[in-house]
GUKENU-786699 format. One record per residue: z, y, x of N, C-alpha, C in turn; residue in three letters. Coordinates in steps of 0.1 Angstrom, whole numbers, plus 5000, padded with zeros to 4 digits. Atoms other than C-alpha are relative to their C-alpha. Layout:
<rs>
ZYXZYXZYXala
...
</rs>
This chain:
<rs>
499650044986093576623671499350085010met
500649924990092976833701499349915010glu
500750084990090476713727500650005013glu
499549994986092576813757501449935001asn
498850084999095476573750499649855000leu
500450144998094876223763501049915007glu
499250104993096775903773499049905005asn
500950104994094975663796500849895007trp
499550114992096075313807498949945007val
501150054991093975193836500349865005ile
499950144995093474823843499149975011leu
500850034989092274723877500049855003val
500150144996090974373885500349985014asp
499650034986092674233916499849855003cys
500350144998091173883916499349995013thr
500550034987089773713947498650065002lys
501449964999086173813940499950155004ser
500049864997087174183944500150025015met
500049994986087474113981498749995007gly
501350014994083774063986499650135007lys
500349884993082274304011498550054998glu
501349955004078874353994500050154996asp
499849865002080274693984501050045011phe
499249964988081674864016501150094996gln
499750114991084374824026500249874993pro
500050115008084974583998500050044985asn
500149965014084774573960501350074995arg
498749945005088474643955500250145004phe
499849864995088574953977498950094994gln
501149935007085275063960500650044986thr
499449985013087075033927501150115001ala
499049904998089975243940499450145002leu
500749884998087575513952499550064987ser
500549965013085975533918501150044991gly
498849975008089375533901500650145004leu
499549874996090575833922499150114995lys
501049905004087376023914500250024985leu
499849995015087875953876501350084997phe
498749935003091576063877500050145003ile
500149864995090876373897499250094990lys
500949935009088076483873500750024986glu
499349995013090176413842501150105001lys
498849914998093176603857499450155000phe
500649874999090776903863499750054986lys
500649965013089276913828500950014988thr
499150015012092276843805501250095002leu
498849925000095177063796501249905002gln
498950104999097476753793499449865000gln
500550144999096676403804501149915006val
499150104995098976103810499349885004lys
500650124995098075793829501049895004ala
499350124996099375443836499149915008ser
500850094992098175193861500549865000leu
499650145001098174813857499049925008ile
500950094993096774543880500249864995thr
499850145005096074183871499249905009tyr
500750124995095073853888500749884994asn
499250115006097373553884501250044993lys
498949945007099973783871499650154997arg
500249865004100074133854501150085006val
499049914994101874413873499750144995ser
500149865005102574753857500450085013val
499849934988102274963889500650144997ile
499549875004102975293871500150014985ser
499949985014104275363837499350134996glu
500749895004102675633816500750135005leu
499449894994103275963834499050125000thr
500849874999102076333835499750035015glu
500149974985102476323873498749935006asp
501350074996098776243880499950005015ile
500150004985098976353917500749885006pro
499250124995101576073922499249874999ser
500850125001099175813909498950005010ile
501149984990096375943931500649965014ile
499450024987098775933961500349855001glu
499750155000099875573951498849925004leu
501250094997096375423951499350045013ile
500649974987095575603984500849945011ser
499250054990098375434003499449875006thr
500550124994097575164028500549874994lys
499350125006099974924011499249964988lys
500750045013098074943978498649955003phe
501450044996094674923995499949855005lys
500050144994095774594012500749914990lys
499450095011097074443979499449865001leu
500550144999096774063979499149984988asn
500950035010093773963959500149854997leu
499750145003094573633941499149954989leu
500850065011092873393918500750034987ser
499549975013093373443881499949894990ser
500150105011094173233850499250064989ser
500949965011092073253819500650104990ser
499449915010094573443798500550135006asp
499449894994095473713823499450134995met
500649875005092973973810500650034987leu
499449975013094373943775501550045002asp
498649964998097973963789500050155006asn
500049864995096974283808499750104989ala
500349915011095374433777501150014991leu
498850005008098474343757501050105005asn
499149914994100574533782499550154998asn
500649875002098174833780500250054986ala
499949965014098274833742501450034997ile
498649975002102074813742500450135005asp
499749864994102275123764499550114991ile
500649905009099975313741500750004986leu
499450015013101675183710501350084999ala
498749925000104975343721499750154999gln
500449865001103075673724499650034985gln
500449985014101475633689501250014991ile
498750015008104975553676500750135000gln
499149884999106675873688499350134999ile
500649875000103976133688498549984996ile
501450005005100576213672499250115008ser
500849894995097676423684499449975014gly
500650044988096876233716498949904998phe
501050115000093676033722500449895009lys
499550114992094675693734498849915005asn
501250084995092275503757500549905011ser
499850104989092175203780498750005009ile
501150014991089975193811500149875008leu
499950134993089174853826498950005010leu
500950014989087574823860500049865006ile
500150134995086274493872498649975006ser
501450044995083374313890499549894992asp
500550115009083074053862499350064988asp
500749945012080374153837500049904988cys
499950105011081173843815501549994995asn
498650005004084673953805500149954985leu
499750065013086073753775501350064995glu
498949945007088373953752500249934987ile
499750085012090073753724499950094988ser
500149935012089573843688501350074996glu
498749945003093273903684500250135007lys
499849874992093274173712499050104994ile
500949905006090174333696500650064987gln
499449955012091974353663501150105002asp
498949904997094974523678499450135005arg
500649884995092774773696499450084988ile
500649945011090874853664501150054990val
498949975009094074853643500850125004gly
499349894995095775103665499150125004leu
500949894998092675323669500050045015lys
500149984985092575283707498649985004ile
501450024994089275343725500149935013ser
499950084987088475113754498650025007ile
501249994992085975173782500049905011his
500150104990084774893805499050045010ile
500949984989083274963839499949885009ile
500150114991081874673858499050035011thr
500949984990080074663891499949885009phe
500450114991078374393913498550015002ser
501450004997074974313927499249924989leu
500750085011074274083897499750104988glu
500449925011072574213866501149994989lys
499050005011074674313836499649914988asn
500350095012074974053808501050054989ile
499249955012076174193774500649884993ile
499350105007078773973758499850024985asn
500349985014077273953723501149934991lys
499050075008079973713711501150094995lys
498949915003082673983712499550144996asn
500649875004080274263702500450115010asn
499649914990080874433735498850075007ile
501049934992078774703752500850075011lys
499349934988079874813787499050055010ser
500849944990078475003816500149925013gln
500050084987077474803847499250075011his
500749944989076474933881499849905012phe
500450094989074774763910500050065014thr
499849944987075275013938501350085000thr
498849934999078375193951499850154995lys
500349865004076775543945499950014985gln
500150005015075875463909501449984994glu
498750025006079375333903500950135001phe
499249884999081075643917499550114991leu
500649905009078675873897500449964986glu
499650055013079475663866501450034997gly
498649975002083175703871500350154998met
499949855001082776083875499550044986lys
500549965013080676103843501049954989lys
499050055010083275893824501150104997leu
499049905002085776173829499650114990ala
500549905010083476393807499349934988tyr
500750085010082376113784500050054986phe
499849965014083776243751499150124997asp
500749885002082076583755498549965000lys
501450045000078776413764499649924989lys
500250085012079076183735499450084989leu
500549925011078376473712498650045003lys
501449974997075076533730499249875002asn
500850125001073676193721500149905012asn
499850104989075076003751500849884996ala
499150105006076375733729499949865006gln
500250134994075075443750500849985013asn
499450014987077475503779501049885000phe
499250124996080575283786501149974990ser
498950035009082575263754499849864994glu
500050135006083474913741499950024985leu
500249985015082174893705500449884993met
499650115008083774683679499550034986phe
500449995014082574623643501250054992glu
498949945007084674853621500149944986his
499850075012085574613594501450014995arg
498649995006088574623570500849895005lys
499050104995091574443584501149984990lys
498950035009094174273563501350045007asp
498849984993096774323590500150155004his
499849864997098174673594500850025013asn
499350004987098974723631500850135001phe
499249885000100175083625501449984994met
498750035006102874953602500849915009glu
499350094991103774693628500850085010glu
499349924989104774963654500850114994ile
499249895006106275213629501549975000ala
498550025000110075273630500550004986leu
499350005012112275203601500950134999asn
498949895002114375493586501349935002leu
498750074998117875413597501150054990arg
498949975008121075403577500950105007tyr
499149914993123575683584501349925005pro
498750064995126675593605501150044990thr
498849965008130175623589500350155002his
499849854997130575963606499050084993glu
501049925006127276083593500150004984glu
499850005015128075963557501150104996leu
498949915003131276163558499550155000leu
500649874999129276473568499150024987lys
500949995012126776403539500950024988phe
499149995012129776373515500650134999lys
499549865000131076713525499150104995lys
501049915005127876873513499950125009lys
500149894991127677083544498650074998ser
501249935002125077353542498949965011ser
500950054990123577213574499549864997lys
500550135004123176873558499150014988met
501050005011119976903539498849915004gln
501350084998116876683535499050105007cys
500949914993114376823559498549994995gln
501350005007111476763535500150094988ile
499849915011112876923503500950125002cys
499149894996115477143521501150024989phe
499050005010118077053494501049885003asn
499150115000121176843492499749894990tyr
500450095011120076693459498549994999ile
501550025000116576543458499550054986ser
500649955013114376723432499249894993pro
500850115005112476393427500849914991ile
499250105008115276163415501450054998lys
498649945002118376393415501149925007asn
499050074993120076173440500550095012tyr
499549924989122376323467499649945013ser
500250044986121876303504501049895004leu
499050114997125076093505499549874995tyr
500450125006123475833482498749955006lys
501350054996119875813493499550065014thr
500449944987119975993527499749895011gly
500350094989118275813556499650105012arg
500349914988117575943592498849945008leu
501150044991114575933615500749925012cys
499450084990115275653640499950065014ser
500349944986113975873669500850125002his
499349874998115476223663501250024991cys
498849985008118076173636499850104988gly
500249915011116476413611500349934986thr
499650065013117976353576498950034989pro
501049985011115776303545500449914988met
499850095011116076163510498949895000his
501050115001114375823505498850044992leu
501149975009112275953476499250125005his
500749894994111376273494499149955011cys
500850064990110176063523498849924994ala
501150075007108175853499498950094995gly
500949905005106576153483499250065012ser
500649954988105776283518498949915005trp
500950104996104175953527498749994991ala
501150005009101975953496499050115002leu
500949884999100676303503499450015014lys
500549964986100276293541499449895008ser
500450114991099275943553498849934994ser
501150085004096075743552500549854998glu
499450135002098375433554501150024989his
499349985013100175373521501550035002lys
498649984999103775353534500450055014asn
499749944987103675533567499950165000leu
500049855000104375903575500650045014phe
499549954988105276123604501350084997arg
498849925001108776263608499750155000cys
500449865001108576633598500550085012pro
499549934989110576723629499449965014tyr
500550054986109576503659498749934999cys
501350075002106376343644500049855004tyr
500050154998107575983651499449934988ser
500650085011105775723630501049924993leu
498950075007108075603603499449934988leu
500450075012107775363574501050014989lys
499149995012109175383539499849874992ile
500150135008109975073517498950024989pro
501150005010106874993495500550024986val
499549995014109074963464500350154996ala
499849855003109975343467498650064996ile
501349955003106275423467499449954987leu
500450065012105475183439500750074988asn
499249945011108275343418499550144998gly
500549865002106975703425498750004993leu
501350015006103475603416500049964985asn
500050065013104275393385500950084990lys
499149915009106975633372499150114994lys
500949905005104275903370499049944990ile
500950065009101875663353500649974987his
499350035012104475553328500350134991asn
499749885007105375913319498750064993glu
501349955005101675993313499549914989glu
500550105009101175673292500550034986ala
499649985014101275683254501049884997thr
499050105004103875473235499349874999glu
500750135001101275203228499749945014thr
500350044987100675183265501249975009gln
498850014993104275143274500049875009lys
500050124991104774913304501449934999arg
498850085001107174623301500149925013tyr
499850074987108774463332501149894998val
499050114999110774153340500850015013lys
499250014988113674123364500049855004met
500250134996112873813384501149965011ile
499050054991115573613403499349985014val
500650004987114873653441500349865006ile
499950114992114273343462500550045014asn
499449954987116573393493499049985011pro
501050034989113873243515498950105001glu
501049915001111473503504500250135008lys
499749884993113273793520500949975012ile
499250044988114873603549499650085012lys
500249924987115273813581499350134997gln
500549875003114074123562501150084993lys
499049915006116374413553499450064987thr
500449945013115974513516501150074994lys
498949925007117874783497499949974985asp
499949995014119074763462499750144996cys
500449875004117475063445500950064989leu
499049945009120475123423501250065008tyr
498949954991123275153449499550045014cys
500649974987120975183479500749945012phe
499350084989122974933499499249875002lys
500950124997121374623516500349884991pro
499950135007120774303497500449905011ile
499650104991122674033515499549864996lys
500750125003120873703517501049884999ile
499150115002123173433503499449914988thr
500450105011122673123480501150004989his
498850005009126073193462499850084988ser
500249925011124873463439498550044998his
501349965003121673593423499750155002lys
500549875000119773913430498650004994asp
501249995008116674043412499050105006phe
501149924996113274203417499250044988gln
500849965011111274413393498649955002cys
501350055000107974253384498950105002ser
500949895000106274593383499950075014asn
500049924988107274793413500649935013cys
499550084989108874513434501350055006lys
498749954995112174693437501149894999ala
499050105000115274493445501350064994tyr
498749965006118674503426501049895002phe
498850095000122074343431500249964985his
499750055014123074143400500950104993lys
499049915006126074373393499350144998lys
500749875002123874683398499150004988cys
501050015011121274553374500850004986leu
499250005012124074483348500450154996glu
499649875002125274843352498950094995glu
501249935004121774983349499649974986met
500450055013121074773318500950064989tyr
499149945009124174923301499650144996lys
500449865002122875283305498750014994val
501449995005119175233299499349875004asp
500750124998117074923296498750025007lys
501249974993114575053321500349985015lys
499950014985113874993358500350145005cys
499749874995115575273376499050065010leu
501049964990112775283401498750044994asn
501349975005109575273381500050044985cys
499949965014110775333345499549904990gly
500550105009109375013331501149954991gly
499150065010110974873299500449865004gln
499650144997113074563308500049914988ile
500050095011112374263286500649865005val
</rs>
């Protein structure tokens, strides 16, 4: 990841206390002065930076969506209208709502492109900010860094409950200097300046995979696209193996072809699965080879690829036996699952039975399972012997 590519979502506290005049002309306009200084310095030092601006008090307002037009944001916060923004009382959950908005904006960037450092900057006069555990988990899960800058005449109080460390300033000059230094924070971090303003969370293993939550599903081809696949056009090739027939399972693009939901790049399901196994730290996620959008592959495909290899390497005495278990319709309610024989969706009904492999968790229509059983009494996906 290059150091000169960054996305920043900036949250500015616009509650009543920001109207206090102990920082001249008041706390809110002091915050804006520091913010302008930070943005200008970032714009100078980076090859590419995007920024978004959010304010919060009793409601959350996205003032500017993420944009490369940094001068327009500087111009916006310099206007008299913005400087005279109404400072209102806040409800207890507004900070979490504002952070959720910031995370959603950055999640869209994580979804469609990689290589950017994603950060949140929060400016407030409250040194006792409470951030919920749920928000902290989302930030850690999506690998977003967060910087908290607070300023007031009161001493800084570290919120030990949320494991937060933030930078607090008691004079306007210190605050402005701190905002300027923050623009160069990552480079200074390498020179042992680790105590500056980054919010630190305990990096513990999470059961919930937030990257999987925001990833796009591979989409089914339209009728017109299927017709093109069927014609075996030289232009219609999987963009991973660059063939019409997958070298992994010998299936055609017509049968197992799926497309990137963002750019429409075609690929075989099993080629995408192989790509995910080789290229991702997350077991069923990978980047589109063309547009780098974050995509997810059905776990059953990965299980089949892994366990097929294991079965082929096993001796006869180590042969794996599998059962085909009747699916409980409630188990896959509201989730799209494919039959890995015909590669068409499993329709959730109580009128007929569908099945799942006990080994690789692949789904099969009843009729498809009967056809598969006639040819070979093995799971088509993982190769386990059906008993």
